[in-house]
ZAMARGU-4260 file (C-alpha; in steps of 0.2 Angstrom, whole numbers, plus 5000, padded with zeros to 4 digits):
<rodrens>
0) 4906/5052/4883 | 4910/5036/4891 | 4920/5035/4907 | 4933/5022/4912 | 4948/5019/4923
5) 4967/5018/4917 | 4974/5001/4922 | 4990/5002/4912 | 5000/5014/4901 | 5015/5010/4890
10) 5023/5022/4877 | 5008/5034/4876 | 4995/5020/4874 | 4983/5017/4889 | 4973/5002/4893
15) 4956/5008/4900 | 4943/4997/4909 | 4926/5003/4902 | 4912/4992/4910 | 4917/4974/4906
20) 4929/4978/4892 | 4947/4985/4890 | 4950/4997/4877 | 4967/5004/4871 | 4967/5023/4870
25) 4978/5038/4866 | 4978/5055/4874 | 4970/5070/4867 | 4984/5082/4861 | 4981/5095/4874
30) 4983/5082/4888 | 5000/5078/4882 | 5005/5096/4883 | 4999/5098/4901 | 5010/5096/4916
35) 4998/5085/4925 | 5003/5067/4921 | 4990/5054/4918 | 4992/5040/4930 | 4986/5022/4932
40) 4970/5023/4943 | 4964/5039/4935 | 4946/5040/4930 | 4944/5047/4913 | 4932/5052/4900
45) 4933/5045/4882 | 4928/5049/4865 | 4926/5036/4851 | 4929/5039/4832 | 4927/5022/4824
50) 4940/5011/4832 | 4950/5025/4838 | 4948/5030/4857 | 4954/5046/4864 | 4956/5051/4882
55) 4947/5068/4883 | 4948/5072/4901 | 4955/5066/4918 | 4942/5067/4931 | 4946/5075/4948
60) 4957/5064/4959 | 4954/5059/4977 | 4972/5055/4981 | 4989/5052/4973 | 5004/5043/4977
65) 5020/5049/4968 | 5031/5034/4971 | 5025/5023/4964 | 5014/5034/4953 | 4995/5029/4956
70) 4979/5039/4958 | 4963/5036/4968 | 4970/5021/4978 | 4959/5017/4993 | 4970/5006/5004
75) 4986/4998/5006 | 4986/4979/5011 | 5002/4974/5020 | 5005/4955/5017 | 5018/4945/5027
80) 5020/4927/5031 | 5019/4920/5049 | 5034/4909/5043 | 5044/4905/5027 | 5050/4919/5026
85) 5049/4925/5044 | 5042/4942/5047 | 5053/4957/5045 | 5045/4969/5056 | 5056/4984/5051
90) 5051/4981/5033 | 5032/4979/5038 | 5033/4995/5048 | 5040/5005/5034 | 5025/5000/5023
95) 5013/5005/5037 | 5022/5022/5039 | 5021/5026/5021 | 5002/5021/5020 | 4999/5032/5035
100) 5009/5047/5028 | 4999/5046/5012 | 4983/5046/5023 | 4978/5029/5016 | 4969/5015/5025
105) 4980/5001/5029 | 4975/4982/5033 | 4988/4969/5039 | 4987/4951/5031 | 4996/4937/5041
110) 4997/4924/5028 | 5002/4905/5028 | 4994/4903/5045 | 4993/4884/5042 | 5012/4884/5046
115) 5009/4891/5064 | 4992/4896/5069 | 4997/4900/5087 | 5010/4912/5080 | 4998/4920/5068
120) 4985/4923/5082 | 4999/4931/5092 | 5004/4943/5078 | 4986/4947/5075 | 4984/4953/5093
125) 5000/4963/5091 | 4994/4973/5076 | 4976/4974/5082 | 4983/4983/5097 | 4991/4996/5086
130) 4974/4999/5079 | 4976/4990/5062 | 4963/4979/5055 | 4971/4962/5054 | 4966/4946/5044
135) 4974/4929/5046 | 4974/4919/5029 | 4980/4903/5022 | 4978/4897/5004 | 4981/4879/5009
140) 4967/4879/5022 | 4956/4893/5014 | 4957/4902/5031 | 4952/4921/5029 | 4950/4920/5010
145) 4932/4926/5011 | 4937/4941/5022 | 4952/4945/5010 | 4940/4945/4995 | 4927/4956/5004
150) 4942/4968/5008 | 4945/4971/4990 | 4927/4973/4985 | 4924/4989/4974 | 4940/4997/4980
155) 4957/5000/4972 | 4970/4992/4983 | 4989/4990/4983 | 4997/4974/4990 | 5014/4977/4998
160) 5026/4965/5006 | 5041/4955/5004 | 5044/4942/4991 | 5038/4924/4995 | 5024/4929/5007
165) 5010/4923/4995 | 5003/4939/4988 | 5000/4931/4971 | 4994/4915/4978 | 4981/4925/4988
170) 4975/4934/4972 | 4974/4917/4963 | 4964/4909/4977 | 4950/4922/4976 | 4952/4926/4957
175) 4958/4911/4948 | 4956/4919/4931 | 4970/4931/4935 | 4982/4916/4933 | 4996/4925/4941
180) 5013/4916/4943 | 5017/4912/4961 | 5029/4925/4966 | 5025/4935/4950 | 5022/4952/4959
185) 5037/4950/4970 | 5049/4944/4956 | 5046/4961/4948 | 5050/4970/4964 | 5066/4960/4965
190) 5072/4965/4948 | 5074/4983/4955 | 5066/4995/4943 | 5068/5012/4951 | 5061/5029/4945
195) 5054/5021/4929 | 5044/5007/4937 | 5028/5004/4929 | 5012/5001/4938 | 4996/4992/4933
200) 4979/4987/4940 | 4972/4969/4940 | 4953/4969/4938 | 4944/4958/4950 | 4927/4950/4948
205) 4921/4959/4964 | 4922/4975/4955 | 4938/4980/4964 | 4956/4982/4957 | 4973/4977/4964
210) 4988/4988/4960 | 5004/4979/4955 | 5015/4992/4963 | 5033/4986/4961 | 5045/4994/4974
215) 5031/5001/4985 | 5038/4994/5001 | 5056/5000/4996 | 5052/5018/4996 | 5063/5030/5005
220) 5057/5042/5018 | 5059/5060/5013 | 5069/5073/5022 | 5061/5086/5032 | 5047/5075/5037
225) 5052/5073/5055 | 5037/5082/5063 | 5025/5072/5052 | 5033/5055/5056 | 5026/5053/5073
230) 5008/5054/5066 | 5012/5038/5056 | 5012/5028/5072 | 4994/5028/5078 | 4998/5021/5095
235) 5008/5037/5099 | 4994/5049/5097 | 4986/5048/5114 | 5002/5054/5122 | 5006/5069/5111
240) 4997/5082/5122 | 5005/5075/5138 | 5023/5078/5133 | 5032/5092/5142 | 5037/5102/5127
245) 5028/5106/5111 | 5036/5099/5096 | 5043/5085/5105 | 5050/5072/5093 | 5051/5059/5107
250) 5069/5056/5105 | 5080/5064/5118 | 5068/5077/5125 | 5064/5076/5144 | 5047/5074/5150
255) 5041/5064/5135 | 5025/5055/5137 | 5028/5043/5122 | 5045/5037/5130 | 5036/5035/5147
260) 5023/5024/5138 | 5036/5013/5130 | 5044/5011/5147 | 5027/5006/5154 | 5023/4994/5140
265) 5009/5004/5133 | 5018/5006/5117 | 5028/4991/5110 | 5047/4994/5112 | 5050/4987/5094
270) 5038/5000/5086 | 5047/5014/5095 | 5064/5008/5090 | 5058/5008/5072 | 5051/5025/5074
275) 5069/5031/5080 | 5077/5022/5065 | 5065/5031/5053 | 5068/5048/5062 | 5086/5046/5060
280) 5084/5043/5042 | 5075/5060/5039 | 5082/5070/5054 | 5099/5063/5058 | 5108/5069/5074
285) 5125/5076/5071
</rodrens>
């Protein structure tokens, strides 16, 4: 049997990338009856009967996101612009938190650096201090495009970020054959599809894939995740064992080492404030 990767699925028909070709497939009947849903990103085994191609088996998954539904993703790439639009740090941190909670590697892209190189470098220092790999890019000057391309090489990546920050422009710059409309990914996000959002993968010449994941950065945090949330802030972790009480949520507890680190400037105050906002969403104080 041949193997491939699901890059799109609509109405029970799936586009599967097999080598350099894309073939349309249906599911073997028993797979349609199973509770396990086939997802974009699934690696599958196929059988051929003339022109009819059937998905026979879903290979074991390495990881799964449920919202948006996608399998085997390797990393989330958070993209924002240094200006036009100005960075929305709460929005950016929401994306980073979701990536952390899903145990996904996360990279920060600071785009449109040609508009303000000094500010771009300041933002790079800010996110690098948190521990995130950070790349400065500009489609106009070509800055960072090779690094961006290398980042996607042979991986399944999701690009997430506000509209207008240049996600499609970045992809077009490294893979012109995609011919994505500028703002195309973000436009789909703005149309506000909810639980029925579709997901698809763009195949890149480097062998990697980029997930078009509408709504990724608009996901809501789930209730009863209050003890997990703190682990989604990497800069907090050196202080957990220094808190006075086990199970400290770093909100109002006395003897909290995280709060002390915020006061001393070791943890950025803005990041801590965002943590409190997210914590209130999932564990509100009454």
